[in-house]
N, C-alpha and C positions, 0 to 999 in steps of 0.2 A: 589233576591228580594222576600219579603214576598208576599204570594198570597193574592189578593184582596177578594177571596172567604172566607178567614178566617176573614174578617173584618178589616184587616190591611190597613191603609192608610199612604202611603209614602208622606212626605211634604218636602218642600225645606228649611224650616226655623222653628225655634221654635215658632215664632209668628204664622206662618201658622198651626202649629200643635195644638196649644192651643185655636185657635179661636173658640168661642162658646162652649168650653168644660165645663162640670159640675164638671169633675174630672180631675186634672192635676197631673200626676205621674212622678216622676223623679227617675231614677236608674243609676247614673253616678258614676265616679271614687271617688269624694269627694265633700265636701260642696263647694269648690270653683267652681268646674265644674258646679254644680247645680245652684249656684248663677249667673254664666256667662250666662247660658242657659236661666234663668229667666229674666235676664236683656234684653236679645235679644227679649224675648217674651212680655215684660212689656205692650206695648201698646195693645196687644190682649188678655190679661188675664181678663177673666170676673170676676167682683166682686162677692164674695160669693162662688167662685169655691172651692172645696175641693182640697187641696194641699197635696198629699201623697208623702213624701220625703222618698224614700226607699233605698237610698244609704247607705252603711254601712262605713261611714267615720269618726266615733267618734264624740265626743261632741263639739270639737273646732269650727266646722263650722255651729253649730246649731243657735247661736245667730243671726248672719247676716241673715240667712234664715227666722228665726222668725220675725225679723224686716222687711225684704222684704215683707213677707206675711201679716204683719199688715199694712204696708204702702199701699199695694195694695188690701186690704180687702179680702184676701184669708183665708180660714179655714185651718190652718196648722196642719198636723199631722205627727210626726216623726215616721217612721215605718221601721227601718233597718231590712234587711233580714239576717237570719242566716242559714247556711247550706253549703254543699259542691256542687260540680258539680254533683255528684251522687244523692244527695237530690233533686237538681233542676230537673234532667232527670226523677225522680220518682214523681215529684210534691209533695215533702215532705219538702219543706223549711218551716221554722218558722219565722214568723214576729212579732217583739215586737213593738207594736204600743203605741204611747203616744200623747195625745191631748185633747182638750177641750171636756167635757162630752156631749155637745149638737150636736156633729158630730159623735158620736158612731155609730148610725144606718147607716148613709151614708157611713162611712169607712167600716162597715161590709158588706154592700151590694156591694160596690166596690171591697172588697176582694173576695167575692163569685164570682163576675164576672170574676176575675182574677184567679180563682181556688187556692186561698190561704186560705185554711180553718182555718189557725191559726191567721188570721188577726181579732182580737177581741179586742175591746177597753172596756174590763170588768174592774171592780175596781182593781182586782189584777195585771192588767198590765197597769193601768193608772200610769205613771211615774211622770207627771208634767202637772198640769192643768194651770199653770200660766207662760206662756212663756214671756219673756226669763229669768225671775228671778230665775228659778228652775233647771238650766242645771246641776250645780255641784251635786245637790241632785239627779236629774234624772239620772245621770250616775251611781251613787251608788245604786239607786233603781232598774235600768235596770238590773244590775248584780244580785241583790237579786231577782228580778222577774224571770229572767232566770233560776237561781238555783232552786227556789220554783217550777217553771213550770216543770222543769226536774225531780222534786221529791227529791231534796236535801233540808233537813230541818235544818241541823245542821251547 
């Protein structure tokens, strides 16, 4: 069990976990698992909360998550994590974040609190400001942004 001294709070349900939260972070197997957890937490999700979806499940599950976020007035940021177990152990994961421009600062602060230095919503990493219409474009831009970020120009 995680130590309480590290600020970890163990809860019995998704609803209990998100109650009163300013930031809701999910890092589950895929979009379907995230949507299931969100549905269980729906009654406790505070409107206006920043929803950082950090699962690496591809673009297929994004539209339902964006709709859910919109219906529950959450500020949605898709922020999949890239890296290996070794990267994670060294705190060297890369996060490609995409979301509305007006949540950039909140997302960066949340990323800093999580020791994720690469969680930056800068213009070169913004992939889709208009959810859910841009998911196909976002997938292509995400690949291009990752390549550019890694230094591949050609």
